LUMTOR-715136 format. One line per 3 residues: number of its first residue (from 1); for each residue x, z, y of N, C-alpha, C. Coordinates in steps of 0.001 Angstrom, whole numbers, padded with zeros to 6 digits. Each point is the difference from the previous one (the first is absolute). Example, Ala and Ser with C-alpha at 12.3 -4.5 7.8 and 13.67 -1.06 7.14 Angstrom:
<sites>
1	013190 007800 -005690 -000890 000000 001190 000900 000000 001200 | -000350 -000720 001050 000820 000060 001190 -000770 000730 001090
</sites>
This chain:
<sites>
1	-024870 -012103 012516 001221 -000340 000736 -000306 -001121 000991 | 000348 000177 001234 -000227 -001014 001017 001233 -000872 000109 | -000159 -001279 -000221 001147 -000908 000008 000282 -000526 001395
4	000227 000910 000936 000404 -000357 001352 001204 000830 000386 | 000820 -000554 000838 001116 000779 000537 -000122 000066 001504 | 000147 001178 000553 -000076 000172 001436 001389 -000059 000578
7	000256 -000961 000866 001274 -000090 000695 -000234 000628 001372 | 000296 001278 000129 -000369 000713 001210 001178 000117 000952 | -000296 000049 001300 001023 -000006 001036 -000220 001205 000910
10	001057 000744 000290 -000166 001161 000858 001262 000208 000823 | -000158 000665 001152 001131 000211 000901 000861 001156 -000458 | -000600 001055 -000525 000756 001181 -000381 -000183 000291 -001479
13	001021 000586 -000580 -000081 000484 -001364 -000047 001524 000065 | -000997 000622 -000610 -000112 001456 000016 000720 000577 -001205 | 000628 001141 000203 000709 000668 -001082 -000853 001130 -000546
16	000035 000175 -001302 -000755 001058 -000638 000970 000923 -000724 | -000287 001273 -000004 000861 000987 -000637 -000436 000222 -001431 | 000935 -000049 -000915 -000261 000247 -001413 000911 001126 -000443
19	-000435 001237 000226 000848 001152 -000270 000240 000197 -001486 | -000941 -000471 -000841 000137 000222 -001429 001177 -000775 -000582 | 000427 -001079 000671 001086 -000824 -000524 001354 000377 000570
22	000100 001123 000669 001276 000392 000576 000214 001486 -000196 | 001056 000351 -000698 000269 001408 -000264 000380 000735 001267 | 000431 -000717 001046 000419 000641 001241 -001165 000294 000929
25	-001191 -000482 -000337 -001153 000211 000862 -000162 -001077 001053 | 000865 -001015 000007 -000087 -001101 000945 -000237 -001295 -000768 | -000590 -001002 000666 -000161 -001298 -000664 001352 -000533 -000483
28	-000019 -000747 -001062 001211 -000489 -000668 000929 -000749 000945 | -000572 -000826 000886 000820 -000828 000877 -000082 000449 001462 | -000296 001263 000231 -000079 000525 001364 001330 -000206 000716
31	-000058 -000465 001254 001206 -000215 000787 000686 -001329 -000251 | -000568 -000814 -000876 000595 -001302 -000305 -000904 -001125 000486 | 000607 -001120 000348 -000740 -001205 000344 -000043 -000927 -001215
34	-000893 -000969 000068 -000120 -000968 -001090 001359 -000631 -000306 | 000776 -000302 001042 001294 -000639 -000183 001055 000878 -000639 | -000277 001305 -000142 000936 000912 -000654 -000190 000026 -001515
37	-001152 -000476 -000466 -000360 000147 -001409 000587 -001132 -000842 | 000328 000336 -001240 000691 -000918 -000903 -000879 -000326 -001199 | -000170 -001292 -000267 -000748 -000467 -001164 000973 -000578 -001015
40	-000066 000490 -001240 000860 -000483 -001074 -000810 -000856 -000961 | 000466 -001224 -000232 -000620 -000896 -000980 001015 -000240 -001104 | -000267 000539 -001177 000930 -000078 -001123 -000482 -001069 -000981
43	000937 -000802 -000526 -000300 -001230 -000731 -000713 -000951 000967 | 000621 -000216 001144 -000658 -000661 001132 -000260 -001486 -000221 | 000827 -000682 -000790 -000215 -001427 -000219 000120 -000786 001295
46	-001098 -000624 000424 -000012 -000758 001256 000031 000909 001220 | -000317 001287 -000201 -000021 000994 001084 -001018 -000338 001086 | -001065 -000691 -000367 -001057 -000284 000981 -000577 001278 000585
49	-000193 000995 -000862 -000585 001252 000464 000900 000669 001036 | 001298 -000049 -000215 000940 000579 000958 000010 -000767 001313 | -000141 -001325 -000078 -000038 -000798 001223 -001196 000374 000858
52	-001154 000169 -000638 -001195 000378 000752 000129 001434 000510 | 000639 000871 -000785 000244 001374 000456 000873 -000005 001249 | 001008 -000847 000003 000885 -000136 001162 -000783 -000503 001208
55	-000870 -000988 -000213 -000814 -000529 001095 -000981 001038 000531 | -000413 000926 -000872 -000922 001064 000408 000702 001037 000869 | 001317 000072 -000107 000764 000935 000816 000778 001022 -000779
58	-000118 -000005 -001334 000722 000958 -000829 001429 -000483 -000274 | 000890 000929 -000272 001300 -000343 -000553 -000191 -000272 -001489 | 000802 -000895 -000551 -000203 -000382 -001402 001305 000025 -000771
61	-000140 000229 -001295 001138 -000088 -000911 -000492 -000642 -001299 | 000016 -001338 -000074 -000345 -000670 -001251 001172 000055 -000972 | -000285 000323 -001248 001032 000200 -001017 -000293 -000889 -001200
64	001018 -000687 -000486 -000125 -000788 -001229 001412 -000263 -000525 | 000085 -000462 -001225 001322 -000256 -000580 000599 -001301 000523 | -000840 -000848 000605 000465 -001254 000557 -000785 -000332 001258
67	000623 -000778 000885 -000673 -000434 001221 -000449 -001458 -000105 | 000031 -000567 -001212 -000238 -001435 -000184 -001393 -000434 000429 | -001004 000858 -000168 -001383 -000408 000285 -000412 000288 001432
70	000779 000783 000717 -000379 000394 001354 000703 -000871 001031 | -000611 -000106 001180 000622 -000731 001099 -000327 000695 001306 | 000933 -000069 000924 -000171 000555 001345 -000224 001508 -000005
73	000525 000668 -000990 -000053 001459 -000023 001135 000513 -000888 | 000601 001099 000398 001092 000596 -000771 -000560 000689 -001241 | 000623 -000245 -001150 -000360 000665 -001246 001152 000914 -000411
76	-000279 001281 -000154 001006 000917 -000533 000052 -000217 -001505 | 001138 -000468 -000498 000081 -000408 -001402 000434 001173 -000887 | -000981 000519 -000728 000226 001072 -000969 -000628 -000432 -001321
79	000774 -000024 -001053 -000523 -000283 -001331 -000357 001336 -000651 | -001291 000293 -000071 -000425 001329 -000435 000119 000205 -001505 | 000520 -000988 -000716 000351 000244 -001400 001336 000726 -000096
82	000726 000075 001120 001269 000707 000038 -000213 001412 000559 | 000437 001033 -000708 -000225 001388 000425 000502 000289 001413 | 001145 -000584 000380 000544 000263 001334 -000911 -000565 001085
85	-000565 -001166 -000242 -000897 -000607 000979 -001291 000807 000126 | -000541 000436 -001132 -001211 000830 000031 000265 001285 000761 | 001136 000626 -000251 000316 001247 000697 000148 -000234 001496
88	000545 -001137 000390 000145 -000313 001422 -001364 -000084 000679 | -000964 -000612 -000679 -001351 -000091 000557 -000641 001381 000084 | 000195 000809 -001018 -000543 001365 000026 000628 000811 001129
91	001276 -000226 000256 000670 000687 001110 -000620 -000394 001345 | -000357 -001283 000129 -000668 -000458 001228 -001318 000746 000182 | -000767 000155 -001073 -001285 000697 000080 000182 001437 000475
94	001004 000684 -000537 000241 001389 000398 000495 000096 001453 | 000878 -000918 000381 000586 000047 001340 -001015 -000344 001083 | -000848 -001000 -000263 -000912 -000523 001019 -001440 000464 -000189
97	-000236 000986 -000836 -001366 000375 -000387 -000918 000314 001171 | 000535 000546 001081 -000840 000415 001126 -000513 -001171 000827 | 000629 -001175 -000144 -000467 -001145 000784 -000414 -001189 -000853
100	-000044 000187 -001317 -000461 -001090 -000865 -001515 -000078 000060 | -000492 -001124 000447 -001440 -000230 000066 -000589 -000108 -001399 | 000591 -000847 -000823 -000499 -000220 -001356 001063 -000733 -000809
103	-000121 000107 -001309 000851 -000728 -000932 -000922 -000819 -000899 | 000283 -001290 -000122 -000808 -000851 -000878 000882 -000660 -001038 | -000466 -000011 -001254 000751 -000594 -001103 -000860 -001037 -000708
106	000583 -001155 -000252 -000704 -001067 -000724 000925 -000594 -001053 | 000259 000732 -001090 000900 -000522 -001035 -000566 -001263 -000636 | 000862 -000939 -000332 -000425 -001256 -000614 -000729 000282 -001310
109	-001075 -000743 -000235 -000803 000247 -001204 000209 -001074 -001059 | 001061 -000813 000150 000201 -001132 -000900 -000077 000354 -001469 | 000704 001040 -000430 -000004 000353 -001420 -001283 000710 -000406
112	-000753 000480 000988 -001228 000752 -000281 -001260 -000815 000265 | 000173 -001271 000322 -001137 -000844 000367 -000875 -000328 -001204 | -001306 000137 000187 -000959 -000382 -001042 -000065 -001520 -000162
115	000490 -000734 001006 -000008 -001456 -000094 000838 -000482 -001177 | 000946 000817 -000444 000841 -000369 -001136 -000791 -000052 -001307 | -001194 000596 -000007 -000805 000035 -001216 -000782 -001301 -000202
118	-000047 -000858 001025 -000717 -001266 -000128 000784 -000955 -000911 | -000729 -000673 -000878 000650 -000849 -001008 000588 -001275 000585 | -000720 -000648 000918 000451 -001255 000607 000402 -001004 -001074
121	-000873 -000131 -000993 000286 -000841 -001166 000294 -001445 000377 | -000771 -000532 000957 000172 -001406 000391 001404 -000265 000527 | 000525 000929 000796 001360 -000163 000527 001037 000153 -001108
124	-000246 000941 -000926 000933 000217 -001110 000105 -001255 -000866 | -001123 -000682 -000243 000011 -001220 -000806 000771 -001125 000687 | 000059 000054 001319 000717 -001038 000756 001485 000337 000135
127	000447 001096 -000612 001411 000320 -000025 000479 000938 001092 | -000928 000509 000802 000392 000941 001049 000244 001390 -000599 | 000953 000707 000558 000258 001370 -000431 -001045 000918 000628
130	-000807 000616 -000841 -001086 000857 000465 000419 001459 -000144 | -000014 000783 001064 000396 001411 -000104 -000989 000793 -000842 | 000545 000918 -000779 -000840 000862 -000831 000004 001427 000510
133	-000888 000837 -000510 -000068 001401 000453 001257 000779 -000371 | 000417 000875 000919 001150 000865 -000243 -000420 001452 -000194 | -001229 000313 000385 -000527 001362 -000110 -001437 -000059 -000498
136	-000521 001141 -000360 -001410 000120 -000348 -000455 001400 000392 | -001300 000228 -000030 -000513 001335 000327 000549 001037 -000967 | 000141 -000380 -001268 000517 000928 -001014 001513 000138 000073
139	000669 -001031 000519 001465 000027 000114 000403 -000399 001433 | -000285 000871 000966 000243 -000344 001406 001474 -000095 000376 | 000899 000550 -000815 001433 -000087 000282 000613 -001292 -000519
142	-000758 -000754 -000787 000500 -001238 -000590 -000443 -000112 -001439 | -000515 -001166 -000368 -000491 -000176 -001358 001162 -000146 -000976 | -000291 000230 -001262 001031 -000132 -001039 000501 -001436 -000070
145	001264 -000138 -000309 000559 -001314 -000262 000564 -000721 001204 | 000015 000646 001170 000572 -000659 001174 001503 -000180 -000187 | 000502 -001120 000472 001437 -000252 -000107 000453 -000860 001162
148	001300 -000110 000153 000560 -000872 001020 -000438 000373 001405 | -000307 -001021 000796 -000349 000196 001401 -001297 000781 000157 | -000954 -000211 -000913 -001266 000742 000077 000244 001508 -000135
151	000878 000375 -000891 000306 001417 -000205 000681 000584 001240 | 000937 -000755 000567 000694 000450 001217 -000984 000174 001145 | -000917 -000968 000171 -000984 000077 001084 -000895 001226 -000136
154	-000475 000247 -001216 -000882 001147 -000214 000734 001315 000252 | 001221 000112 -000487 000756 001250 000179 000375 000222 001463 | 000346 -001083 000696 000316 000118 001432 -001226 000438 000784
157	-001158 -000585 -000323 -001238 000381 000671 -000348 001468 -000272 | 000278 000478 -001205 -000256 001410 -000316 000811 000922 000901 | 001234 -000383 000288 000846 000793 000895 -000579 -000020 001416
160	-000483 -001171 000424 -000624 -000124 001324 -001245 000876 000082 | -000813 000021 -001062 -001210 000817 000000 000352 001489 000080 | 001056 000397 -000708 000437 001398 000063 000481 000351 001404
163	000715 -000930 000654 000457 000231 001375 -001190 000099 000949 | -001003 -000843 -000212 -001223 000060 000812 -000664 001365 -000128 | -000107 000477 -001233 -000609 001305 -000243 000779 001117 000696
166	001321 -000095 -000026 000830 001021 000643 -000206 000005 001508 | -000066 -001182 000598 -000204 -000083 001451 -001366 000559 000378 | -001025 -000318 -000786 -001345 000553 000247 000040 001529 -000070
169	000678 000515 -001006 000103 001459 -000186 000666 000663 001206 | 001090 -000600 000486 000719 000573 001141 -000842 -000100 001273 | -000663 -001126 000209 -000871 -000141 001176 -001097 001056 -000009
172	-000583 000217 -001165 -001051 001024 -000115 000553 001374 000350 | 001186 000298 -000491 000634 001295 000284 000302 000170 001490 | 000407 -001094 000656 000362 000052 001421 -001194 -000234 000921
175	-001187 -000165 -000582 -001233 -000236 000751 000085 -001289 000835 | 000563 -001035 -000603 000065 -001321 000614 -001092 -000871 -000621 | -000780 -000663 000818 -001022 -000914 -000501 000683 -001088 -000821
178	-000463 -000195 -001224 000631 -000961 -000904 -001080 -000838 -000674 | 000258 -001298 -000130 -000949 -000882 -000670 000736 -000898 -000985 | -000732 -000421 -001035 000543 -000859 -001045 -001021 -001090 -000278
181	000481 -001252 -000140 -000917 -001127 -000231 000418 -000796 -001215 | -001005 -000447 -000748 000166 -000925 -001111 -001383 -000581 -000313 | -000054 -001106 -000726 -001318 -000502 -000404 -000786 001068 -000762
184	-001306 -000023 000152 -000869 000991 -000646 000224 000056 -001502 | 000163 -001149 -000641 000115 -000028 -001461 001441 000008 -000502 | 000950 000233 000884 001404 000014 -000395 000287 001159 -000959
187	000822 -000269 -000993 000410 001054 -000938 000982 000970 000649 | 000419 -000297 001203 000818 000929 000779 -000678 001367 000100 | -001318 000000 000193 -000728 001253 000222 -000026 000903 -001233
190	000222 -000570 -001194 -000016 000826 -001214 001405 000259 -000537 | 001025 -000418 000737 001356 000360 -000413 000136 001515 000109 | 000625 000658 -000954 000029 001472 -000037 000479 000652 001292
193	001070 -000506 000587 000547 000626 001212 -001025 -000022 001134 | -000674 -001143 000186 -000972 -000137 001081 -001257 000800 -000298 | -000530 -000140 -001201 -001245 000688 -000357 000141 001509 000132
196	001108 000539 -000483 000209 001449 000050 000193 000494 001431 | 000778 -000733 000797 000263 000435 001374 -001251 -000056 000856 | -000759 -001085 -000093 -001210 -000117 000817 -001046 001028 -000413
199	-000053 000323 -001291 -000925 001036 -000459 000397 001364 000565 | 001284 000250 000066 000496 001283 000526 -000219 000105 001502 | 000264 -001088 000722 -000148 000006 001454 -001468 000004 000408
202	-000825 -000706 -000758 -001417 -000122 000362 -000211 -001290 000768 | -000132 000118 001290 -000111 -001182 000839 -001350 -000678 -000083 | -000047 -001221 000491 -001268 -000730 000141 000270 -001494 -000130
205	-000827 -000694 -000770 000164 -001439 -000206 -001114 -000785 000674 | 000378 -001149 000531 -000942 -000924 000620 000206 -001367 -000638 | -001087 -000678 -000335 000091 -001343 -000557 -000627 -000998 000960
208	000602 -001177 000117 -000557 -001038 000856 000451 -001366 -000500 | -000799 -001013 000317 000394 -001378 -000286 000781 -000540 001193 | 001137 -000604 -000272 000834 -000526 001089 -000723 -001042 000839
211	-000941 -000737 -000615 -000711 -001036 000745 -000837 000574 001127 | -000309 001287 -000057 -000765 000644 001070 000913 000505 001114 | 001301 -000137 -000207 000973 000403 001017 000941 -001151 000332
214	-000528 -001220 -000041 000790 -001154 000416 000723 -000736 -001099 | -000160 000421 -001257 000685 -000663 -001107 -000734 -001245 -000464 | 000710 -000872 -000712 -000593 -001245 -000478 -000709 000170 -001337
217	000343 001060 -000747 -000557 000197 -001334 -000682 001357 -000114 | -000869 000098 -001018 -000745 001250 -000195 000797 000997 -000842 | 001233 000217 000379 000860 000965 -000688 -000528 001411 000250
220	-000228 000746 -001073 -000481 001372 000130 001205 000934 000062 | 000158 000649 001124 001165 000847 000273 -000387 001469 -000050 | 000885 000795 -000572 -000174 001457 000011 001054 000595 000930
223	-000460 000821 000946 000876 000607 001003 -000144 001512 -000112 | 000988 000625 -000650 -000016 001457 -000162 000747 000640 001168 | -000490 001153 000467 000693 000730 001065 -000160 001494 -000214
226	000848 000748 000665 -000019 001450 -000156 -001218 000641 000652 | -000733 -000745 000830 -001261 000502 000544 -000940 -001182 000250 | -001099 000229 000714 -001044 -001016 000166 000195 -000876 001238
229	001194 -000024 000540 000254 -000733 001239 -000437 -001465 -000065 | 000165 -000647 -001155 -000255 -001445 -000098 -001402 -000326 -000524 | -000889 000952 -000001 -001328 -000193 -000585 -000750 -001172 000624
232	000167 -000242 001288 -000785 -001055 000634 000406 -001403 -000461 | 001082 -000124 -000744 000390 -001308 -000543 -000860 -000387 -001203 | -000770 000928 -000533 -000794 -000253 -001201 -001108 -001019 000289
235	000125 -001178 -000563 -001042 -001021 000128 000204 -001032 -001104 | -001085 -000324 -000702 000064 -000964 -001087 -000570 -001333 000449 | 000404 -001054 -000673 -000419 -001352 000377 -001521 -000102 000003
238	-000546 -000563 001075 -001446 -000136 000121 -000499 -001367 -000466 | 000908 -000844 -000508 -000390 -001291 -000535 -000413 -001028 001029 | 000323 000248 001265 -000454 -000894 001067 001005 -001108 000320
241	001072 -000079 -000769 001054 -000963 000321 000649 -000487 -001289 | 000748 -001065 000092 000691 -000545 -001168 001401 000588 -000108 | 000602 -000148 -001175 001334 000551 -000253 000945 -001086 -000501
244	001260 000170 000292 001025 -000858 -000592 000076 000303 -001497 | 000409 -000975 -000788 000024 000166 -001450 001251 000744 -000465 | -000140 000594 -001188 001110 000737 -000604 000807 -000863 -000967
247	-000390 -001254 -000177 000653 -000846 -001000 001488 -000179 000298 | 000848 000058 -001039 001441 -000249 000207 000262 -001478 000260 | 001084 -000284 000701 000388 -001377 000288 001278 -000354 -000748
250	000021 -001125 -000697 001231 -000420 -000692 001088 -000366 001011 | 001170 000549 -000171 001161 -000340 000832 001158 -000274 -000956 | 000276 -001284 -000206 001001 -000358 -001000 -000505 000386 -001380
253	000791 000790 -000730 -000406 000464 -001324 -000596 001407 000034 | -000119 000558 001198 -000517 001366 000137 -001360 -000005 000671 | -000652 001160 -000050 -001284 000191 000662 000197 000920 001202
256	-000557 -000374 001127 000076 000823 001203 -001362 000657 000213 | -000001 001327 000010 -001256 000749 000082 -000257 000451 001436 | -001263 -000020 000449 -000328 000414 001363 000101 001502 000223
259	000221 000755 -001068 000116 001454 000144 001165 000387 000908 | 001066 -000811 000003 001150 000306 000863 -000387 -000100 001469 | -000775 -001048 000341 -000439 -000154 001387 -000941 001128 000407
262	-000800 000485 -000945 -000961 001064 000301 000689 001354 000187 | 001258 000099 -000405 000715 001270 000166 000234 000318 001471 | 000104 -001029 000840 000174 000212 001444 -001355 000323 000613
265	-000075 001095 000750 -001274 000417 000579 -000490 -000992 001052 | -001303 -000286 000037 -000547 -000813 001088 000259 000678 001351 | 000252 -000797 001017 000289 000552 001322 -001148 000866 000503
268	-001236 -000433 -000235 -001151 000787 000458 -000016 001372 -000665 | 000309 000050 -001290 000065 001290 -000690 001069 000879 000635 | 001155 -000569 000311 001077 000767 000635 -000468 000587 001337
271	-000694 -000807 000778 -000474 000466 001306 -001008 001134 -000159 | -000847 -000105 -001000 -000990 001061 -000218 000657 001279 -000509 | 001003 -000140 -000853 000726 001182 -000475 000672 000710 001167
274	000625 -000759 000890 000678 000613 001137 -000995 000598 000999 | -001190 -000586 000108 -001030 000604 000842 -000408 001361 -000560 | -000089 000082 -001322 -000311 001278 -000656 001106 001017 000262
277	001258 -000438 -000119 001121 000915 000197 000168 000402 001463 | -000334 -000893 000922 000038 000358 001416 -001005 001106 000291 | -001186 -000147 -000556 -001014 001043 000178 000452 001311 -000645
280	000614 -000094 -001171 000518 001185 -000690 001052 000710 000859 | 000905 -000777 000595 001057 000584 000823 -000577 000740 001203 | -000979 -000599 000660 -000600 000613 001192 -000794 001242 -000376
283	-000708 -000053 -001118 -000749 001167 -000468 000923 001173 -000305 | 001252 -000299 -000323 000964 001050 -000321 000966 000275 001145 | -000435 -000324 001208 000709 000472 001183 000895 -000983 000701
286	000250 -001175 -000556 000878 -000971 000665 -000680 -000556 001241 | 000776 -000252 001031 -000526 -000555 001236 000229 -001506 000032 | -000957 -000697 000585 000100 -001453 000132 -000214 -000357 001467
289	001017 000196 000852 -000162 -000216 001441 -000330 -001446 000312 | -000962 -000198 000907 -000431 -001361 000322 000402 -000432 001403 | 000609 000910 000790 000470 -000409 001323 001199 000850 000405
292	000587 -000305 001126 001216 000666 000453 -000208 001488 000225 | -001121 000374 000617 -000249 001397 000330 -000014 000871 -001256 | -000571 -000530 -001091 -000068 000765 -001245 001367 000113 -000665
295	000917 -000910 000306 001304 000001 -000657 001031 000873 000698 | -000187 000255 001297 001000 000748 000752 -000020 001483 -000342 | 001143 000631 -000197 000073 001439 -000211 -000449 000735 001262
298	-000284 001298 -000151 -000522 000767 001122 001005 000263 001100 | 001286 000120 -000316 001026 000315 000990 000255 -001179 000926 | 000023 000259 001313 000248 -001057 000975 001400 -000579 -000173
301	000961 000899 -000298 001378 -000459 -000186 000107 -000931 -001194 | -000638 000428 -001110 000021 -000821 -001193 -000738 -001310 000230 | -001111 000070 000723 -000765 -001206 000282 000849 -000996 000772
304	000763 000518 000990 000855 -000878 000797 001037 -000678 -000887 | 000543 000766 -000963 001005 -000562 -000893 -000590 -001142 -000827 | -001253 000154 -000436 -000648 -001060 -000766 -000205 -001238 000867
307	-000472 000224 001221 -000377 -001117 000861 001209 -000850 000366 | 001187 000607 000166 001176 -000783 000389 000698 -000625 -001210 | -000799 -000212 -001038 000445 -000797 -001143 001120 000652 -000794
310	-000110 001322 -000200 000961 000682 -000854 -000699 000475 -001269 | -000927 -000823 -000463 -000739 000318 -001212 000908 -000005 -001223 | -000304 000844 -000996 000711 -000105 -001267 -000175 -001408 -000561
313	000995 -000485 -000712 -000021 -001355 -000518 -001253 -000242 -000843 | -000671 -001122 000275 -001166 -000375 -000784 -001312 000415 000612 | 000018 000907 000993 -001237 000439 000638 -000473 -001037 001006
316	-001284 -000196 000070 -000571 -000918 000966 -001201 000653 000661 | -000033 -000067 001328 -001159 000509 000722 -001094 -001044 000018 | -001217 000435 -000199 -001129 -000897 000104 -000406 -000128 001468
319	-000860 -000955 000335 -000369 -000203 001401 -000625 001237 000621 | 000103 000095 001354 -000582 001119 000735 -001506 000034 -000182 | -000620 -001155 -000021 -001432 -000078 -000257 -000191 -000649 -001357
322	-001197 000115 -000539 -000263 -000595 -001299 000258 -001495 000054 | 000560 -000536 -001097 000271 -001432 -000040 -001262 -000817 -000229 | -001131 000647 -000273 -001239 -000707 -000257 -000998 000213 001130
325	-000723 -001046 000311 -001025 000085 001044 -001240 000732 -000501 | -000346 -000220 -001280 -001164 000665 -000568 000174 000144 -001506 | -000804 000875 -000574 000025 000257 -001435 -001386 -000309 -000557
328	-000059 -000749 -001083 -001258 -000467 -000553 -000087 000385 -001477 | -001167 000489 -000423 -000254 000258 -001411 -000664 -001228 -000603 | 000412 -000396 -001193 -000728 -001078 -000666 000047 000182 -001506
331	-000997 -000587 -000679 -000120 000066 -001449 000430 -001321 -000612 | 000593 000082 -001192 000474 -001195 -000675 -000184 000196 -001498 | -000355 -001058 -000722 -000139 000097 -001457 001294 000507 -000608
334	-000087 000921 -000947 001178 000708 -000493 001000 -000916 -000710 | -000483 -001103 -000597 000907 -000865 -000757 000705 -001030 000882 | -000305 -000005 001301 000592 -000983 000914 000970 000676 000966
337	001012 -000747 000386 000950 000491 000986 -000663 -000042 001378 | -000199 001134 000661 -000670 -000004 001310 000739 -000814 001051 | 001327 -000126 -000147 000760 -000769 000975 -000210 -001508 -000152
340	-000674 -000399 -001089 -000346 -001409 -000187 -001473 -000262 000309 | -000720 001038 000425 -001429 -000144 000271 -000232 -000772 001291 | -001176 -000608 000108 -000367 -000741 001205 000009 000907 001217
343	-000509 001223 -000175 -000046 000937 001124 001392 000281 000539 | 000939 000298 -000902 001336 000385 000452 000743 -001175 000625 | -000134 -001182 -000609 000743 -001156 000507 -000501 -000473 001363
346	-001185 000433 000403 -000522 -000387 001321 000335 001031 001074 | 000708 001064 -000382 000393 001009 000983 001177 -000513 000839 | 000222 000602 001180 001107 -000442 000868 001346 000117 -000704
349	000951 -000806 000427 001345 000037 -000552 000608 001386 000161 | 000636 000497 -001043 000606 001334 000031 -000869 001060 -000645 | -001237 -000360 -000380 -000867 000979 -000659 000571 000340 -001379
352	-000138 001234 -000386 000427 000383 -001349 -000837 001174 -000478 | -000024 000194 -001306 -000750 001104 -000594 000858 001249 000072 | -000549 001067 000558 000779 001231 000162 -000467 001103 -000932
355	-001154 -000168 -000639 -000458 001006 -000956 -000903 -000662 -001017 | 000135 000401 -001261 -000817 -000554 -001081 -000627 001131 -000794 | -001222 -000235 -000446 -000633 000965 -000872 -000966 -000724 -000925
358	000154 000189 -001303 -000895 -000617 -000966 -001154 000949 -000269 | -001207 -000507 000105 -001187 000828 -000232 -000749 -000522 -001211
</sites>
């Protein structure tokens, strides 16, 4: 494995035909532009991934039961433990299936975290409340003897896992690219609903350390998808850098664990995921116009209507000529953000990365 990432720059994006993925004989996104495609992020949390998707040019629909963790982006609030909310999301999938770029789900792993198995004896002796395991490999739905809030949390999470499995099943049926993320060692992966559904669907899993994609810690992440689209994200820590510690911090009488902070995806990882999805969209027929001439329809009458500013709401024409003077290819260590590199920071003002590829 070569631990370099190529940040490549090009004027045009070429489209490739994938007839095997379309029952109609045409590419999945034929006749659509990047701005027509919709990315769904379910259990969005901070919705960082949706923000980067929006910046890439896609339409987005981040979904979560609360908008408390997100900022500067609209969150569609659906509590998927409620049957009506789950059905509403499934209805969206059926209605918008022809323009959905991908669906990503990241259910919280709190009740399934292996970190709960750590004894933390020193903290317990000092009077801190130390969380205990709620599940095990032999009892993935919840260990015997759970009561009170622990029992409620485990049962609620089981409903969320079942909803996740249902959404994956429907996406597979509708031929929508779908991905699911959780820590590699999370007991989420052995919950009956998830294990059975992923076995039935098949799909492909990729594992990577977050520290190689801009994260502060060597969290090992498992990213399952309905196909191999995300394979280039596979990279394990090369040991060339230091990591932030996993130790909990005392806050009053409670312990604050860094696992909550690690639940939010690193920005660099988000950018790389969207670079993968941009390439996926173009390979399946979506157009990514880079200048005015490429955006104008063929009819002179229609072109005139566009030019006199009667565009549909939300449409924006790009410049007549490319906004960049030149395009440069450069290599950057995979665990570092290329936009923080010496090479990039010495480029003229307005420079930006337009294509990414991990090799």
